[in-house]
N, C-alpha and C positions, 0 to 999 in steps of 0.2 A: 504494500500500500504506500502510496506517495505521502510524504509528510506534508501536512497542510500548514501554510505560513502562519495562520492565526492560532495554532495550537501551541500551548506552552511546552517547552522541552524539559519538563520536570517529571522525574520518576515518581510513581505513586506506589504505595504499599498494597500488594495483592497477595492473596493466598492461592497457590496452585494446587489443584486436587484433581483426581480422576473424575471425569464427567459422569453424571448419573442421568437416568431417564428423565428426571425433572428438569434437566438443562436443555433438552432437545429444542424447545421453542426458542430459547435465548440463542443457542448455536445457530439455528435456522435464521433467526432475525438478523443476527450479525452478518451472516453469509449473504442473505438476500439483499441487504443494503448495497453490497459491492457488486452484485449481479447487475443491477440496473444503473449503477453510477460509475463504475470503474472497470479497468482491465485487470484487476487483481484476480479475477476469475474469468475464464472464457465462456462460462455459462451465459446464455442469453435470456433464459426464463427463470423466474424465481422458483425455488423448490417448494414442495408441499411439506407439511409436517410428517406425513406418511413417508415421503421420500427420505427425509432426514432420519426418521425412526428406523427404516430399513438399513440405512447406512450405519447407524449407531449399533444396531443389533449385529450386523455383519462384523463390525470391528470387535465387539465383545466376543463373539463366537470364535474369532481368529486370533485372540490375544493381541490385538493391535491397540495401542494406547490412544485414548482421547482424553485430553486434559482441558480444564477450564481455569481461567484466572478470574478470581472473584474479589471485588472491592465493596465493602460495606453492604454485603448481601446481594450484590448485583454481578452477574456474569459480564465481564468487560472484555473477554477474549477467549479464544479457544485454539487448540492445536491438535494435530493428529499425525500418526504414522499410518500409512496405507501401503499395501503391497504395490511395488513398482509395476509389476506385470503379472498377468495371470498364469503364465507358463511356470512350471515347477522349478526349473533351473534358476529362476530369479528369486526364489523364496527367502534368500538371506539379504535381499535388497529392499529397502522401504523408501517411500516418498514422504517427506515432511511438508505439512501445510499448516499455516496459521493465519488467523483473521482476528483483528482487534476492532472492538466497537469504535465506530468513527469518531465518537466524542472523546476517546481515550488514546488516540494515536500519539506516537512520539513520547510515551511515558515510561518506556522500559518494559512494557508488558510482553512484547514479542521476544525480547531478550530472555526474560525469565521462562517463558514457555519453551523456547528453543533449547535453552540450557537443560531443562528437565527432560525434554524428549530425547535429547542426545544421551543423557544418563540412562534413561529407560531402554533405549535401543541397545546400549552396551550390555545392560543387565539381561535383557532378553536373549542376546547373542546374535544380533544382526551384524552383517559384515560391512555394509555401506548404506549411507543415507543419500538420497537424491532429492533435489528440489527443482521443479520446473517453474520458472518465474517469468512473467511478461518482462521483456527486456527494458521497458521504460520504467519499471518499478525499482528505481535506484535505492530506495530505503531498505526494501527487503533484501536485495542483493548485497548491499553493504553489511547488513546485519549478519547474514549467513557467512559472509567472508570473515567477519570477526570471530566466528566459531570454527574457522579452518576449512570452510567449504571452498572448493576451487571451481572456477568456470571450466567445464570440460566440453562445452559445445554451445553453439548458437544455431537455432532453427529459424530460418528466414521466412517470414510471411506465412506462418502455419496456422494463424488464427485470424478471423475477421470479426470485428466488433465495432460498433459505432461508425460503420461505413469506412473503415480503414483496415489495412493489413497490419498484423502485429507479429513481432518476433518473440521467441522464447529463449531464455538463457537457461542452460542446464548446469546445475551446480552439484558437486559431489563431495562427500566427506567419507573417508575410509575410517572405520572404527578399529 
């Protein structure tokens, strides 16, 4: 997500915890905000609660972590590890995603979620973490690089949103 100029660059205290079913609406709301307003996701249509519930249940069934960041009882961000590819030879590679509530960008929440997911990925025994980020999303790319992710590829014009072609940067961290 791009840093917004009018947002303070002040970290806030959040608690990071595993997501629970009660968080599905908040997770979906945070995600859907970016569906219609940004290139942080290449989805064109907002997801339904049923879609997010199925995603959440699949993550639980496959021991894939989903975390939320909570501040004063409100979910202000979430992050997950997902299988990078459905083919079994890829089973030790996961993809990291995170989304921060638009009113809480540039507050250190993405950093805290990413740090915890990397720790969990190591504990579970994954071999590498990938992240596919819209190339214009400088803030997310910079954050991942702070954690040792390296750019390993650039996909040119693989997405189309808001009537323009978008590139994707592939980042990778070996564990």
